[in-house]
C-alpha positions, -999 to +999 in steps of 0.1 A: +218-535+124+212-540+083+224-521+051+186-522+044+197-543+014+159-547+003+150-510+009+142-481-017+159-448-018+142-418-004+117-408-029+136-378-038+158-397-053+139-412-075+129-380-097+163-384-114+180-408-132+213-410-153+252-403-145+256-368-132+290-348-135+290-335-100+310-348-076+289-370-052+282-346-022+275-323-049+243-334-065+214-320-064+194-347-041+217-343-014+207-304-014+171-309-017+173-334+016+199-315+039+167-287+036+145-316+049+174-323+082+195-348+065+228-346+065+258-369+045+269-397+064+306-392+067+332-416+048+358-414+070+376-450+079+366-437+116+328-440+110+321-467+077+297-485+097+278-461+109+245-465+084+245-501+093+240-495+131+221-456+125+184-460+136+166-470+108+139-440+111+171-415+111+186-426+077+183-432+042+202-439+011+201-427-025+218-438-055+255-429-063+248-405-093+279-386-091+313-387-105+348-392-084+372-372-106+411-376-110+428-339-106+465-341-122+485-311-121+519-298-132+542-273-114+566-254-125+601-248-113+583-221-087+558-245-071+532-222-102+505-246-114+511-245-155+489-278-162+457-292-147+438-324-162+402-337-147+394-371-153+367-393-143+386-421-120+381-456-137+358-481-121+389-495-115+400-471-090+364-465-079+366-506-071+396-499-047+383-473-029+352-497-022+371-527-012+390-501+017+356-503+030+350-536+027+383-546+043+375-518+070+338-535+077+350-567+075+378-559+105+347-551+121+329-582+120+302-560+094+294-576+056+298-547+026+278-520+021+255-523-010+273-506-038+261-468-054+246-461-025+255-425-007+236-422+027+218-396+045+214-397+085+195-374+107+205-365+142+196-384+173+187-376+208+192-340+222+215-332+191+211-308+164+232-322+142+251-356+133+284-343+136+269-331+176+260-370+177+295-378+165+310-356+191+292-373+218+299-408+206+338-398+202+338-387+242+323-417+255+344-440+236+375-417+250+364-420+283+356-455+282+391-463+266+375-476+237+396-477+209+377-464+180+387-493+154+373-518+170+345-541+173+339-526+209+334-498+196+309-504+173+290-522+198+291-492+222+280-468+192+250-493+182+239-490+215+241-452+225+220-446+196+198-475+207+188-457+237+176-426+216+139-424+209+135-425+168+129-390+155+100-375+145+105-383+102+067-367+094+084-331+094+114-316+084+139-301+108+122-276+132+120-245+126+099-231+155+128-210+165+148-201+131+147-160+129+124-144+109+139-132+075+111-119+060+118-082+048+086-074+029+064-051+044+043-076+063+068-091+076+072-069+114+034-065+123+048-035+140+049-018+104+012-022+095-002-001+121 
């Protein structure tokens, strides 16, 4: 278990530098990595620790070049929006968001996450998506009456994830069963007769 403090970001992330006006989950590198089977790690409090315990061969990270936005709106007396103002969150507010995760991790007995990283995960075991893995882990915790806000839950998740073999990362996602969406005249072998 670690935050891969000395590791490098995914190679696709190294093609871009500088701040982007996109929200972090809309960065082009996130979309590119999704095509390769990577999914953004959940950011909610229940799973804040997940990249720490996820198998290293099925996790990666990219620098967070995104901008977190604050949106303020005004409504008239009938509930209609009369004004909207968007502005980047000040660094102090972003620090407050980070402080919440630091506190949550400390409560679980884990070190803070390295700043400025967006974590991506690949599904492990027999599951097709990260959400399917999370659903399984949540059901397992419910079946064993383990509170998801405890160190016991972190141990349960780590033990369960360790039971799965490392995924084969030499290839992208399995597309062997994907439907053929070709529409060209040579796409259907029966058309060639």
